[in-house]
DONU-912578 format. One line per 3 residues: their letters; for each residue x, y, z of C-alpha. Coordinates in steps of 0.1 Angstrom, whole numbers, padded with zeros to 4 digits. Layout:
A = X:Y:Z; ...
This chain:
XXX = 0722:1095:0854; 0747:1077:0876; 0740:1079:0913
XXX = 0759:1077:0946; 0738:1060:0973; 0732:1076:1007
XXX = 0710:1067:1036; 0683:1092:1026; 0681:1092:0989
XXX = 0704:1087:0959; 0724:1117:0952; 0736:1123:0916
XXX = 0773:1122:0912; 0773:1158:0903; 0754:1166:0936
XXX = 0780:1146:0955; 0808:1164:0937; 0793:1198:0946
XXX = 0793:1187:0983; 0829:1176:0981; 0840:1208:0965
XXX = 0822:1228:0992; 0839:1207:1019; 0872:1212:1002
XXX = 0867:1250:1000; 0860:1250:1038; 0892:1229:1044
XXX = 0873:1199:1055; 0897:1178:1035; 0892:1144:1050
XXX = 0855:1145:1043; 0860:1158:1008; 0885:1131:1001
XXX = 0860:1104:1012; 0834:1117:0988; 0858:1119:0959
XXX = 0869:1084:0966; 0833:1072:0966; 0825:1090:0934
XXX = 0856:1075:0917; 0846:1040:0929; 0813:1044:0910
XXX = 0827:1063:0881; 0865:1059:0877; 0866:1083:0847
XXX = 0846:1111:0863; 0869:1139:0851; 0858:1166:0876
XXX = 0862:1142:0906; 0896:1132:0893; 0906:1169:0889
XXX = 0894:1182:0922; 0908:1152:0941; 0941:1161:0924
XXX = 0938:1197:0936; 0931:1182:0971; 0961:1160:0969
XXX = 0982:1191:0962; 0967:1209:0992; 0977:1180:1013
XXX = 1013:1181:1000; 1009:1149:0979; 1020:1167:0947
XXX = 1031:1137:0927; 0997:1121:0931; 0981:1155:0923
XXX = 0999:1157:0890; 0988:1122:0880; 0951:1129:0889
XXX = 0950:1163:0872; 0967:1150:0840; 0942:1121:0839
XXX = 0913:1146:0842; 0928:1166:0812; 0931:1135:0791
XXX = 0893:1131:0796; 0885:1168:0791; 0914:1185:0773
XXX = 0897:1219:0768; 0895:1231:0803; 0917:1262:0808
XXX = 0912:1264:0845; 0924:1228:0848; 0956:1235:0829
XXX = 0962:1265:0851; 0958:1243:0882; 0982:1218:0867
XXX = 1007:1246:0862; 1004:1255:0899; 1012:1220:0910
XXX = 1041:1216:0886; 1054:1251:0897; 1053:1240:0933
XXX = 1074:1209:0924; 1098:1233:0906; 1091:1216:0873
XXX = 1092:1251:0857; 1094:1243:0820; 1064:1219:0824
XXX = 1046:1246:0844; 1052:1271:0816; 1037:1247:0790
XXX = 1006:1242:0812; 1000:1279:0817; 1005:1285:0780
XXX = 0980:1258:0772; 0955:1275:0796; 0961:1308:0779
XXX = 0957:1293:0744; 0923:1279:0755; 0913:1312:0772
XXX = 0934:1343:0763; 0916:1362:0791; 0927:1338:0819
XXX = 0942:1364:0842; 0954:1339:0868; 0973:1319:0841
XXX = 0990:1350:0829; 1000:1360:0864; 1012:1325:0873
XXX = 1031:1323:0841; 1049:1355:0851; 1059:1340:0884
XXX = 1076:1310:0866; 1092:1332:0840; 1107:1354:0867
XXX = 1120:1324:0885; 1138:1314:0853; 1152:1350:0851
XXX = 1132:1359:0821; 1122:1392:0836; 1111:1410:0804
XXX = 1086:1382:0796; 1076:1380:0832; 1068:1417:0834
XXX = 1048:1414:0802; 1028:1385:0816; 1020:1404:0848
XXX = 1009:1434:0828; 0986:1413:0807; 0970:1399:0838
XXX = 0964:1435:0851; 0950:1446:0817; 0925:1417:0818
XXX = 0917:1422:0855; 0926:1457:0867; 0920:1446:0903
XXX = 0943:1415:0902; 0961:1421:0935; 0986:1392:0931
XXX = 0997:1405:0897; 1003:1440:0911; 1022:1426:0940
XXX = 1043:1403:0918; 1050:1431:0893; 1061:1453:0922
XXX = 1085:1427:0935; 1100:1423:0900; 1103:1461:0894
XXX = 1120:1465:0928; 1145:1438:0919; 1153:1459:0888
XXX = 1158:1490:0909; 1127:1506:0894; 1116:1515:0929
XXX = 1092:1543:0920; 1072:1520:0898; 1074:1492:0924
XXX = 1060:1516:0950; 1031:1525:0927; 1022:1488:0924
XXX = 1023:1483:0962; 1003:1514:0967; 0977:1501:0943
XXX = 0974:1469:0963; 0969:1489:0995; 0943:1511:0978
XXX = 0923:1480:0969; 0931:1461:1001; 0940:1487:1027
XXX = 0951:1463:1054; 0971:1439:1032; 1002:1432:1053
XXX = 1026:1421:1026; 1018:1451:1004; 1024:1474:1034
XXX = 1058:1457:1041; 1068:1458:1005; 1058:1495:1001
XXX = 1079:1504:1031; 1109:1485:1017; 1104:1503:0983
XXX = 1105:1536:1002; 1137:1525:1019; 1153:1516:0986
XXX = 1145:1551:0974; 1161:1566:1005; 1127:1576:1019
XXX = 1131:1560:1053; 1108:1585:1069; 1080:1573:1046
XXX = 1087:1537:1055; 1086:1545:1092; 1052:1562:1085
XXX = 1038:1531:1068; 1047:1510:1099; 1035:1536:1124
XXX = 1001:1538:1106; 0999:1500:1106; 1006:1499:1143
XXX = 0978:1524:1150; 0954:1499:1136; 0971:1468:1149
XXX = 0992:1477:1180; 1004:1441:1186; 1012:1431:1150
XXX = 1047:1415:1153; 1057:1422:1117; 1049:1459:1120
XXX = 1067:1461:1153; 1098:1444:1141; 1100:1463:1108
XXX = 1094:1496:1125; 1124:1489:1147; 1145:1479:1116
XXX = 1136:1511:1097; 1137:1536:1126; 1166:1521:1146
XXX = 1144:1525:1177; 1140:1497:1203; 1158:1471:1181
XXX = 1154:1437:1196; 1183:1414:1202; 1166:1389:1179
XXX = 1134:1387:1160; 1105:1376:1182; 1089:1342:1179
XXX = 1057:1358:1168; 1075:1377:1140; 1092:1346:1128
XXX = 1061:1324:1130; 1038:1349:1113; 1063:1357:1086
XXX = 1071:1321:1076; 1035:1308:1080; 1026:1331:1051
XXX = 1059:1325:1033; 1052:1288:1031; 1021:1294:1011
XXX = 1036:1318:0986; 1046:1303:0953; 1066:1334:0943
XXX = 1086:1333:0975; 1093:1296:0971; 1106:1301:0936
XXX = 1128:1330:0947; 1148:1302:0964; 1161:1293:0929
XXX = 1186:1321:0935; 1191:1311:0971; 1223:1292:0980
XXX = 1224:1289:1017; 1214:1252:1019; 1239:1243:0992
XXX = 1266:1263:1009; 1260:1245:1043; 1260:1211:1026
XXX = 1293:1220:1007; 1311:1229:1039; 1299:1197:1055
XXX = 1311:1177:1025; 1345:1194:1027; 1350:1185:1063
XXX = 1362:1152:1076; 1327:1141:1085; 1320:1108:1068
XXX = 1287:1105:1048; 1280:1072:1064; 1243:1074:1074
XXX = 1255:1068:1110; 1251:1103:1125; 1224:1121:1144
XXX = 1218:1153:1125; 1197:1184:1133; 1184:1208:1107
XXX = 1180:1239:1129; 1153:1261:1113; 1145:1235:1087
XXX = 1118:1256:1069; 1104:1238:1039; 1133:1212:1042
XXX = 1156:1224:1015; 1186:1212:1035; 1171:1178:1042
XXX = 1179:1160:1009; 1214:1175:1008; 1224:1162:1043
XXX = 1204:1130:1045; 1234:1109:1034; 1251:1116:1067
XXX = 1222:1108:1089; 1209:1077:1106; 1185:1100:1122
XXX = 1176:1134:1107; 1156:1159:1128; 1141:1192:1117
XXX = 1130:1219:1140; 1111:1251:1131; 1086:1276:1145
XXX = 1063:1275:1115; 1038:1247:1112; 1031:1253:1075
XXX = 1068:1252:1068; 1071:1220:1087; 1042:1205:1066
XXX = 1062:1213:1034; 1093:1197:1049; 1073:1166:1059
XXX = 1063:1161:1023; 1099:1156:1013; 1100:1123:1032
XXX = 1136:1127:1043; 1132:1137:1080; 1128:1111:1108
XXX = 1113:1137:1131; 1100:1172:1127; 1094:1194:1157
XXX = 1076:1228:1161; 1097:1246:1187; 1118:1277:1193
XXX = 1153:1269:1183; 1173:1279:1214; 1149:1262:1237
XXX = 1150:1230:1217; 1188:1230:1216; 1190:1237:1254
XXX = 1169:1206:1260; 1190:1184:1237; 1222:1180:1256
XXX = 1247:1158:1237; 1220:1147:1212; 1236:1155:1179
XXX = 1268:1149:1159; 1260:1176:1133; 1238:1207:1134
XXX = 1232:1227:1103; 1213:1259:1100; 1208:1276:1066
XXX = 1196:1312:1067; 1180:1310:1102; 1205:1329:1123
XXX = 1199:1360:1102; 1169:1365:1125; 1191:1366:1155
XXX = 1212:1396:1164; 1227:1384:1196; 1242:1349:1189
XXX = 1257:1340:1223; 1227:1321:1236; 1218:1301:1204
XXX = 1255:1292:1198; 1260:1281:1234; 1229:1260:1232
XXX = 1241:1245:1200; 1274:1236:1216; 1254:1220:1245
XXX = 1235:1199:1220; 1267:1186:1202; 1286:1155:1211
XXX = 1324:1158:1214; 1338:1163:1180; 1305:1175:1166
XXX = 1300:1202:1140; 1278:1233:1139; 1275:1248:1104
XXX = 1254:1278:1096; 1251:1309:1074; 1247:1346:1083
XXX = 1248:1378:1063; 1281:1397:1067; 1283:1431:1082
XXX = 1310:1449:1063; 1325:1483:1070; 1311:1506:1097
XXX = 1287:1488:1119; 1276:1482:1154; 1302:1478:1182
XXX = 1282:1449:1193; 1293:1430:1161; 1259:1429:1145
XXX = 1232:1452:1133; 1197:1450:1119; 1191:1458:1082
XXX = 1162:1477:1068; 1147:1444:1056; 1145:1432:1092
XXX = 1173:1407:1090; 1205:1409:1110; 1241:1411:1097
XXX = 1272:1400:1117; 1309:1407:1116; 1335:1380:1113
XXX = 1352:1392:1145; 1320:1389:1165; 1314:1353:1151
XXX = 1349:1342:1161; 1344:1356:1196; 1310:1339:1201
XXX = 1323:1305:1189; 1354:1308:1210; 1333:1316:1241
XXX = 1312:1285:1234; 1345:1264:1232; 1340:1258:1194
XXX = 1369:1259:1170; 1358:1283:1142; 1362:1283:1104
XXX = 1346:1311:1085; 1345:1316:1047; 1328:1343:1026
XXX = 1300:1334:1002; 1271:1350:0982; 1239:1338:0998
XXX = 1213:1350:0973; 1202:1379:0951; 1184:1409:0966
XXX = 1172:1436:0942; 1194:1420:0916; 1226:1422:0937
XXX = 1244:1394:0955; 1240:1394:0993; 1274:1389:1010
XXX = 1274:1362:1036; 1295:1340:1057; 1294:1302:1061
XXX = 1305:1293:1096; 1317:1260:1110; 1322:1255:1148
XXX = 1338:1222:1159; 1334:1210:1194; 1367:1195:1208
XXX = 1368:1158:1218; 1372:1151:1254; 1407:1139:1249
XXX = 1416:1163:1221; 1417:1135:1196; 1400:1132:1162
XXX = 1363:1132:1163; 1345:1098:1169; 1309:1099:1161
XX = 1282:1077:1176; 1274:1046:1155
């Protein structure tokens, strides 16, 4: 048996592998990586070491390397259903959806009772708008494993999107029955009640949650959204951070962005302006999230900065290798400390977590150089709404009127351009939004001259 030398005695490679996997499971990734590297130096074709080092590469946002390692492991041991399922997860994360489907189907062919593969296949099928097949995949996963919480949760999201809210509520209730304190199931159950017009039941879900966790920022914010009581002027930092820390780790949520147009809409407005794509500008992606805007606006930037409150989201953005700097910070504070630092500021789907926009827009104007552009998206408040020009929705996001946006930009001395757009789909329906551009005048009133 091949061995890996240590100071005490020679471990077998399989013993070393077991130690590495244990370290990996405990998120001691650097130590695990060192052991995998040592194993592969001794035995370059050790299939398990290749595979789990590939999984580790994915966990460290090195997904291209992860695919290569996992595929090599499967060349050596092609009958491993779990390994094909893991390959599907990595391909899914890279949005190579057709390839992910093939990987999951291969896992299922090898092991028809692989519940995780059926569930993950459902996620990808839903992302490709194959909702009938996705529902069937989720239901197979549940039949195989009646306590598969992710499958119930994913099925509930799909059913809610089809306006089958009673069935969706049953799915979320099932999750809560099995995992009483599951925060996402609680939130989704409350939203299902809202969809059914049962706002009092939604309020009850959040009130019960707050009895157990009085300081939970998600429960606090969502109770305000549902009840209309003590509505904050903007979502708290704690709510945003907690929400998006979990959002970054959710494959289903990431893939929902395939119907999500805000980054493209922001990039389109910038392209239609007279700003030259010269790679000579200082550009800020405000609320960068996982970095979806980055590749779309990089051609304008000599320096591209992203700022966000969520460390896991920033880690995803860093893996795109398009940002020169990524900063974890509250947006208004960052802008207030960045006087005259940027030629262009873009913000896709971030200001929907702000009701009152005066402070953040004024801070953006402060951070722009003369002639600079602020471009952002918001959800539109249509018809009867708040006299303040904005209101909170039952989903916890804010909507704004065009009149309010014009007033806020004018008060910040920004010339406004506002166009309507559909931002994404929600429960199968397009969400009406606005793409907003605010232009800072030049000191002499002439055409913009950007820093070079």
